[in-house]
Backbone as ProteinMPNN parsed JSONL, in Angstrom:
{"seq_chain_A": "XXXXXXXXXXXXXXXXXXXXXXXXXXXXXXXXXXXXXXXXXXXXXXXXXXXXXXXXXXXXXXXXXXXXXXXXXXXXXXXXXXXXXXXXXXXXXXXXXXXXXXXXXXXXXXXXXXXXXXXXXXXXXXXXXXXXXXX", "coords_chain_A": {"N_chain_A": [[-18.078, -12.558, 0.758], [-15.35, -11.644, 0.244], [-11.961, -10.047, -1.247], [-8.947, -9.474, -0.423], [-6.244, -7.138, -0.505], [-3.238, -8.124, 1.109], [-0.164, -6.716, 2.466], [2.662, -7.212, 2.679], [6.062, -5.956, 4.182], [9.185, -5.425, 4.046], [10.226, -4.873, 6.793], [9.287, -1.857, 7.233], [6.482, -1.4, 7.119], [5.429, 0.673, 8.939], [5.963, 3.032, 7.938], [4.874, 3.225, 4.729], [2.757, 2.963, 6.159], [1.794, 5.853, 6.775], [2.497, 6.961, 4.538], [0.373, 6.171, 2.927], [-1.377, 7.115, 3.482], [-1.096, 9.925, 3.627], [-0.881, 10.232, 0.576], [-2.911, 9.332, -0.043], [-4.668, 9.368, 1.707], [-5.599, 7.303, 3.498], [-6.651, 5.545, 5.871], [-6.406, 4.621, 8.794], [-8.015, 1.548, 10.409], [-5.97, -0.192, 12.205], [-3.47, -1.41, 14.346], [-0.694, -2.789, 15.024], [0.945, -3.947, 16.816], [4.806, -6.433, 17.353], [5.456, -6.847, 19.66], [3.218, -6.199, 21.068], [1.393, -8.229, 21.156], [-0.956, -10.85, 21.935], [-0.449, -13.614, 22.263], [3.144, -14.433, 23.267], [5.552, -15.912, 21.863], [8.305, -17.448, 22.866], [11.315, -16.569, 20.992], [9.023, -15.977, 18.435], [10.038, -13.163, 18.001], [12.448, -11.992, 15.766], [15.025, -10.334, 17.742], [14.841, -7.107, 18.309], [12.725, -6.492, 16.022], [10.769, -5.334, 17.172], [9.334, -3.662, 17.992], [8.086, -3.439, 15.551], [5.558, -3.686, 12.548], [3.312, -5.839, 13.403], [0.69, -6.448, 12.564], [-2.06, -4.669, 10.515], [-4.115, -2.879, 9.634], [-6.1, -0.854, 6.961], [-7.844, 1.796, 5.586], [-8.261, 2.412, 2.363], [-10.965, 4.486, 0.57], [-13.26, 2.965, -0.272], [-12.109, 0.565, -0.189], [-10.602, -1.914, 1.873], [-7.383, -2.552, 2.811], [-4.232, -4.302, 4.13], [-1.454, -5.518, 6.32], [1.779, -5.904, 6.806], [4.655, -6.63, 8.99], [7.425, -8.233, 7.612], [9.335, -9.442, 9.231], [10.986, -11.756, 8.325], [12.342, -12.624, 6.011], [12.735, -10.559, 2.641], [10.536, -9.606, 1.586], [8.733, -8.815, -1.695], [6.882, -6.828, -4.123], [5.688, -8.627, -6.412], [4.13, -9.572, -9.778], [1.673, -8.014, -9.16], [-0.108, -5.033, -9.133], [-1.865, -2.618, -7.155], [-5.333, -1.208, -7.942], [-6.895, 1.674, -8.335], [-9.13, 3.008, -8.899], [-11.257, 6.234, -9.548], [-12.592, 9.102, -9.497], [-12.413, 11.264, -11.518], [-9.913, 13.661, -13.659], [-9.075, 15.104, -12.612], [-8.431, 14.147, -9.553], [-7.643, 12.257, -10.076], [-4.38, 13.134, -11.896], [-3.443, 13.909, -8.867], [-3.831, 12.194, -6.923], [-2.012, 10.606, -8.453], [0.758, 11.812, -8.478], [0.509, 11.76, -6.303], [1.302, 9.627, -5.411], [3.875, 8.385, -6.733], [5.764, 9.819, -6.54], [9.402, 9.248, -5.065], [9.143, 7.179, -6.171], [8.507, 4.588, -9.328], [7.758, 6.089, -12.035], [6.197, 4.262, -14.236], [3.767, 4.032, -16.702], [3.275, 6.759, -17.509], [0.168, 9.4, -16.95], [-2.313, 9.213, -19.693], [-5.299, 9.912, -21.767], [-6.555, 7.138, -22.513], [-8.636, 4.172, -24.105], [-10.273, 3.479, -23.128], [-10.872, 4.684, -20.523], [-10.276, 8.558, -19.634], [-8.255, 8.837, -18.281], [-5.266, 6.711, -17.156], [-3.018, 4.657, -16.039], [0.347, 3.258, -14.733], [2.507, 2.85, -12.033], [5.028, 2.834, -9.924], [4.928, 2.448, -6.694], [7.237, 3.81, -4.194], [7.825, 1.695, -2.023], [8.603, -0.088, -3.879], [5.221, -1.412, -4.873], [2.593, -2.387, -6.676], [1.284, 0.062, -9.354], [-1.64, 0.905, -10.583], [-3.41, 3.944, -11.793], [-7.094, 4.809, -12.546], [-9.701, 6.615, -14.192], [-12.917, 6.33, -13.802], [-14.627, 5.421, -16.638]], "CA_chain_A": [[-17.363, -12.589, 0.201], [-14.583, -10.91, 0.089], [-10.461, -10.704, -0.923], [-8.494, -7.831, 0.3], [-4.919, -7.307, -0.665], [-2.462, -7.73, 1.834], [1.224, -6.457, 1.607], [3.873, -7.473, 3.834], [7.185, -4.969, 3.675], [10.465, -5.63, 4.212], [10.534, -4.483, 8.447], [8.839, -0.295, 7.21], [5.256, -0.851, 7.147], [4.896, 1.82, 9.598], [6.094, 3.994, 6.475], [3.807, 3.022, 3.375], [1.342, 3.371, 6.552], [1.99, 7.156, 6.756], [3.09, 7.224, 2.516], [-0.446, 5.772, 1.373], [-2.191, 8.26, 4.843], [-0.543, 11.263, 2.821], [-0.875, 10.674, -1.092], [-3.897, 8.637, -0.281], [-6.148, 9.711, 2.528], [-5.512, 6.446, 3.989], [-7.695, 5.597, 7.411], [-5.968, 3.526, 9.803], [-8.526, 0.995, 11.538], [-5.22, -1.427, 13.739], [-2.015, -0.918, 13.877], [-0.517, -3.784, 16.268], [2.831, -4.042, 17.305], [5.277, -7.549, 17.561], [5.907, -6.754, 21.035], [2.037, -6.312, 21.207], [0.637, -9.242, 20.169], [-1.946, -11.095, 23.386], [0.938, -13.866, 22.603], [4.162, -14.386, 23.522], [6.216, -17.051, 22.591], [9.532, -17.46, 22.708], [11.846, -17.186, 19.22], [8.438, -15.19, 17.096], [9.96, -12.161, 17.075], [13.287, -11.12, 15.855], [15.619, -9.29, 18.32], [14.744, -5.658, 17.488], [11.92, -6.147, 15.885], [9.818, -5.807, 18.905], [8.403, -2.546, 17.662], [7.757, -3.621, 13.679], [3.86, -3.726, 12.581], [3.016, -7.439, 13.589], [0.097, -6.276, 11.571], [-1.9, -3.427, 10.247], [-5.719, -2.237, 8.651], [-6.28, 0.726, 6.876], [-9.258, 1.824, 5.035], [-8.99, 3.631, 1.339], [-11.991, 5.13, 0.34], [-14.151, 1.982, 0.144], [-11.206, -0.906, -0.178], [-9.473, -2.437, 3.442], [-6.389, -3.393, 2.74], [-3.796, -5.436, 4.867], [-0.361, -5.373, 5.698], [2.647, -5.803, 8.235], [6.513, -6.535, 8.203], [7.789, -9.888, 7.476], [10.522, -9.87, 9.324], [11.647, -12.843, 7.735], [13.101, -12.712, 4.763], [13.129, -9.86, 1.902], [9.731, -9.822, 0.362], [8.56, -8.594, -2.997], [5.259, -6.913, -4.837], [5.438, -8.768, -7.396], [3.028, -10.184, -10.531], [0.327, -8.261, -9.508], [-0.845, -4.383, -8.971], [-3.052, -2.732, -6.594], [-5.961, -0.874, -8.86], [-6.47, 2.795, -8.084], [-10.462, 3.977, -9.447], [-11.251, 8.096, -9.224], [-13.905, 10.095, -9.767], [-12.137, 12.519, -12.206], [-9.219, 13.426, -13.77], [-8.086, 15.985, -11.373], [-8.286, 13.296, -8.895], [-6.188, 10.667, -10.469], [-3.356, 13.236, -11.137], [-3.223, 13.683, -7.718], [-3.269, 10.623, -6.64], [-0.78, 9.365, -9.819], [1.751, 12.187, -8.596], [1.287, 11.403, -4.702], [2.391, 8.052, -4.938], [4.875, 8.248, -7.581], [7.36, 10.373, -4.591], [9.775, 8.564, -4.977], [8.954, 5.839, -6.519], [8.923, 5.149, -10.532], [6.312, 5.812, -13.244], [6.142, 3.0, -15.828], [2.881, 4.048, -17.455], [2.336, 8.395, -17.457], [-1.274, 9.213, -17.133], [-2.648, 9.635, -20.524], [-5.82, 8.833, -22.751], [-6.653, 5.074, -23.895], [-9.602, 4.225, -25.108], [-11.248, 2.748, -21.235], [-10.194, 6.665, -19.528], [-10.212, 9.462, -20.17], [-6.819, 9.43, -17.544], [-4.848, 6.023, -16.781], [-1.394, 5.269, -15.61], [0.806, 2.991, -13.543], [3.783, 2.792, -11.303], [5.587, 1.65, -8.415], [5.64, 3.42, -4.973], [8.322, 4.237, -3.394], [8.071, 0.867, -1.608], [7.963, -1.343, -4.277], [4.114, -1.665, -4.772], [2.434, -0.886, -8.027], [-0.039, 0.513, -9.31], [-2.665, 1.306, -12.338], [-4.981, 4.349, -11.559], [-7.895, 5.124, -12.933], [-10.45, 7.27, -14.178], [-14.047, 5.541, -14.45], [-15.725, 6.193, -17.251]], "C_chain_A": [[-16.48, -11.166, -0.345], [-12.361, -11.285, -0.506], [-10.219, -9.423, -0.99], [-6.659, -8.398, 0.131], [-3.696, -7.678, 0.948], [-0.655, -7.836, 1.663], [2.05, -6.82, 3.174], [5.174, -7.409, 3.08], [7.881, -5.504, 5.08], [10.869, -4.301, 6.337], [10.426, -2.201, 7.906], [7.381, -0.296, 6.495], [4.932, 0.236, 7.644], [4.738, 2.76, 9.121], [5.586, 4.09, 5.927], [3.021, 3.124, 4.304], [0.753, 4.637, 5.867], [2.391, 7.272, 5.296], [1.584, 7.181, 2.406], [-1.418, 6.804, 3.003], [-2.431, 9.732, 4.228], [-1.269, 11.302, 1.467], [-2.073, 9.691, -1.092], [-5.238, 9.307, 1.017], [-6.645, 8.263, 3.47], [-6.123, 6.474, 5.159], [-7.11, 4.437, 8.031], [-7.173, 2.781, 10.749], [-7.796, -0.456, 12.088], [-4.547, -1.178, 12.781], [-1.687, -2.09, 15.293], [0.84, -4.138, 15.663], [3.499, -5.098, 17.085], [4.743, -8.113, 18.615], [4.564, -6.338, 22.216], [0.792, -6.897, 21.583], [0.458, -9.88, 21.728], [-1.241, -12.475, 22.917], [2.322, -14.149, 22.907], [4.935, -15.179, 23.785], [7.62, -16.732, 21.958], [10.107, -17.797, 21.118], [10.478, -16.314, 18.4], [9.106, -14.415, 16.856], [11.478, -12.158, 17.389], [13.874, -10.24, 16.682], [15.541, -7.723, 17.661], [13.74, -5.674, 16.391], [10.557, -5.496, 16.489], [8.759, -4.708, 18.389], [8.192, -2.587, 16.055], [6.285, -4.019, 13.36], [3.838, -5.024, 12.082], [1.009, -7.477, 12.184], [-1.322, -5.2, 11.554], [-3.067, -3.575, 8.854], [-5.848, -1.039, 8.213], [-7.283, 0.661, 5.469], [-8.935, 3.353, 3.624], [-9.93, 3.981, 0.387], [-13.275, 3.878, 0.516], [-13.037, 1.191, 0.211], [-11.058, -0.681, 1.462], [-8.312, -3.461, 2.747], [-5.033, -3.97, 4.669], [-2.854, -5.564, 4.624], [0.175, -5.796, 7.1], [4.171, -5.572, 7.553], [7.047, -7.128, 8.102], [9.183, -9.315, 7.998], [11.725, -11.284, 9.554], [12.226, -13.933, 6.784], [13.178, -11.101, 3.9], [11.988, -9.894, 0.213], [9.351, -8.949, -0.466], [7.638, -8.135, -3.649], [5.68, -7.119, -6.442], [4.622, -10.001, -8.784], [1.829, -9.657, -9.699], [0.602, -6.633, -8.948], [-2.449, -3.944, -8.187], [-4.428, -1.132, -7.93], [-6.433, 0.646, -8.047], [-7.562, 2.995, -8.754], [-10.732, 5.007, -8.884], [-12.168, 8.518, -9.746], [-13.445, 11.302, -11.362], [-10.446, 12.579, -12.529], [-7.818, 14.361, -12.695], [-7.216, 15.023, -10.199], [-7.291, 12.28, -9.144], [-4.153, 11.283, -11.355], [-2.979, 13.381, -9.892], [-2.784, 12.661, -7.441], [-2.254, 9.864, -7.322], [0.46, 10.344, -8.906], [2.008, 12.126, -6.835], [1.671, 10.188, -4.947], [3.193, 7.459, -5.575], [6.066, 9.274, -7.066], [7.92, 9.698, -4.971], [10.011, 7.427, -5.599], [9.27, 5.861, -8.645], [7.737, 5.165, -10.943], [6.729, 4.639, -14.4], [5.023, 3.072, -16.6], [2.713, 5.488, -17.259], [0.795, 7.611, -17.221], [-1.445, 10.009, -18.855], [-4.5, 8.725, -21.053], [-6.17, 7.239, -23.142], [-8.351, 5.103, -23.514], [-10.635, 3.375, -24.107], [-10.923, 3.512, -20.955], [-9.616, 7.054, -20.282], [-8.316, 9.687, -19.596], [-6.425, 7.79, -16.848], [-3.149, 5.959, -16.693], [-0.892, 4.145, -14.879], [2.249, 3.525, -12.782], [3.982, 2.447, -10.6], [5.718, 2.622, -8.045], [6.859, 3.133, -4.83], [8.74, 2.591, -1.838], [8.117, -0.091, -2.351], [6.241, -1.856, -5.479], [3.042, -0.868, -6.218], [1.124, -1.117, -8.097], [-0.94, 0.884, -10.519], [-4.03, 2.386, -11.397], [-5.478, 4.97, -12.773], [-8.616, 5.701, -13.259], [-11.778, 7.023, -14.61], [-14.712, 6.247, -15.856], [-17.0, 6.374, -17.218]], "O_chain_A": [[-16.781, -10.164, -0.993], [-11.688, -12.285, -0.256], [-10.903, -8.494, -1.418], [-6.074, -9.434, 0.445], [-3.89, -6.835, 1.823], [-0.015, -8.666, 1.016], [1.837, -6.609, 4.368], [5.558, -8.049, 2.101], [7.582, -5.794, 6.238], [11.58, -3.344, 6.64], [11.321, -1.412, 8.209], [7.058, 0.475, 5.591], [4.162, 0.95, 7.002], [3.811, 3.523, 9.393], [5.187, 5.254, 5.965], [1.969, 3.484, 3.776], [-0.118, 4.761, 5.007], [2.728, 8.455, 5.243], [1.179, 8.15, 1.764], [-2.613, 6.626, 2.765], [-3.428, 10.454, 4.261], [-2.096, 12.171, 1.191], [-2.292, 9.17, -2.185], [-6.438, 9.55, 0.894], [-7.746, 8.143, 4.007], [-6.183, 7.609, 5.632], [-7.43, 3.304, 7.672], [-7.372, 3.321, 11.837], [-8.408, -1.49, 12.354], [-4.557, -0.934, 11.575], [-2.362, -2.143, 16.321], [1.429, -4.434, 14.624], [2.909, -5.441, 16.06], [4.04, -9.108, 18.792], [4.608, -6.2, 23.438], [-0.275, -6.491, 22.043], [1.277, -9.657, 22.619], [-1.832, -13.042, 23.836], [2.664, -13.518, 21.907], [5.312, -15.517, 24.907], [7.95, -16.063, 20.979], [9.748, -18.666, 20.324], [10.992, -15.796, 17.408], [9.31, -14.307, 15.647], [11.955, -12.25, 18.52], [13.38, -9.12, 16.56], [16.145, -7.347, 16.657], [13.889, -4.697, 15.657], [9.473, -5.329, 15.93], [7.542, -4.892, 18.392], [8.166, -1.51, 15.458], [5.848, -4.855, 14.151], [4.136, -5.426, 10.957], [0.545, -8.293, 11.388], [-1.692, -4.89, 12.686], [-2.993, -4.062, 7.726], [-5.729, -0.097, 8.996], [-7.401, -0.226, 4.624], [-9.169, 4.559, 3.703], [-9.616, 3.72, -0.774], [-14.118, 3.973, 1.408], [-12.993, 1.074, 1.436], [-11.3, 0.332, 2.118], [-8.354, -4.623, 2.343], [-5.255, -3.884, 5.877], [-2.508, -5.736, 3.455], [-0.459, -5.992, 8.137], [4.679, -4.992, 6.593], [7.973, -6.72, 8.803], [10.01, -8.804, 7.242], [12.631, -11.629, 10.313], [12.45, -15.142, 6.715], [13.77, -10.282, 4.603], [12.129, -10.024, -1.003], [9.643, -7.851, 0.008], [7.078, -9.122, -4.127], [5.903, -6.299, -7.333], [4.65, -11.213, -8.57], [0.951, -10.472, -9.418], [1.585, -6.631, -8.208], [-3.568, -4.431, -8.344], [-3.855, -0.247, -8.565], [-6.188, 0.552, -6.844], [-7.105, 3.367, -9.834], [-10.551, 5.022, -7.666], [-12.484, 7.969, -10.801], [-14.265, 11.952, -12.01], [-9.68, 11.829, -11.923], [-6.641, 14.322, -12.338], [-6.011, 15.024, -9.945], [-6.415, 11.714, -8.489], [-3.152, 10.574, -11.454], [-1.881, 12.85, -9.72], [-1.657, 12.195, -7.606], [-1.74, 8.805, -6.959], [1.332, 9.569, -8.512], [3.05, 12.313, -6.207], [2.727, 9.867, -4.401], [3.465, 6.276, -5.368], [7.237, 9.205, -7.438], [7.185, 8.936, -5.598], [11.056, 6.782, -5.52], [9.929, 6.716, -9.237], [6.787, 4.524, -10.492], [7.65, 4.538, -15.21], [5.009, 2.148, -17.414], [1.664, 5.611, -16.626], [0.349, 6.464, -17.229], [-0.885, 11.055, -19.184], [-4.849, 7.562, -20.848], [-5.887, 6.527, -24.106], [-9.009, 5.885, -22.828], [-11.631, 2.751, -24.473], [-9.741, 3.191, -21.082], [-8.861, 6.659, -21.17], [-7.431, 10.337, -20.152], [-7.22, 7.465, -15.967], [-2.306, 6.773, -17.071], [-1.786, 3.789, -14.111], [2.863, 4.547, -13.09], [3.267, 1.538, -10.18], [6.309, 3.586, -8.532], [7.449, 2.2, -5.376], [9.651, 2.587, -1.01], [7.75, -1.158, -1.859], [6.271, -2.466, -6.549], [2.816, 0.28, -6.601], [0.267, -1.81, -7.547], [-0.295, 1.187, -11.523], [-5.009, 2.033, -10.739], [-4.843, 5.472, -13.701], [-9.019, 5.885, -12.111], [-12.033, 7.407, -15.752], [-15.169, 7.383, -15.974], [-17.527, 7.19, -17.975]]}, "name": "protein", "num_of_chains": 1, "seq": "XXXXXXXXXXXXXXXXXXXXXXXXXXXXXXXXXXXXXXXXXXXXXXXXXXXXXXXXXXXXXXXXXXXXXXXXXXXXXXXXXXXXXXXXXXXXXXXXXXXXXXXXXXXXXXXXXXXXXXXXXXXXXXXXXXXXXXX"}
């Protein structure tokens, strides 16, 4: 059994996947555009969204994240955070800086009772992250 996050972006999924590739070394396993769907049903896609992402699957370390463009509304990332566990403080510093570029730092990286380095941020797409070094 596995639980995997599925992130719904508001038309910027491809940009987000490219950002995670640069920031965290994400590896794309699959990227399917609406126009590439094997089942094309009338009204399935809003005009102009044919090149948007219907489904993406990418790996960050040992974790798989799925994502798509939600072309039906304005999704928001509330009530959860993705937790990124790294091996050392240098890796935490690098990942935190990369993810927070264009985003908002909610708690700067600092030493805590449970980790030599822990911090929280929202990336430029609004996805909340917690970065910490495994003790």
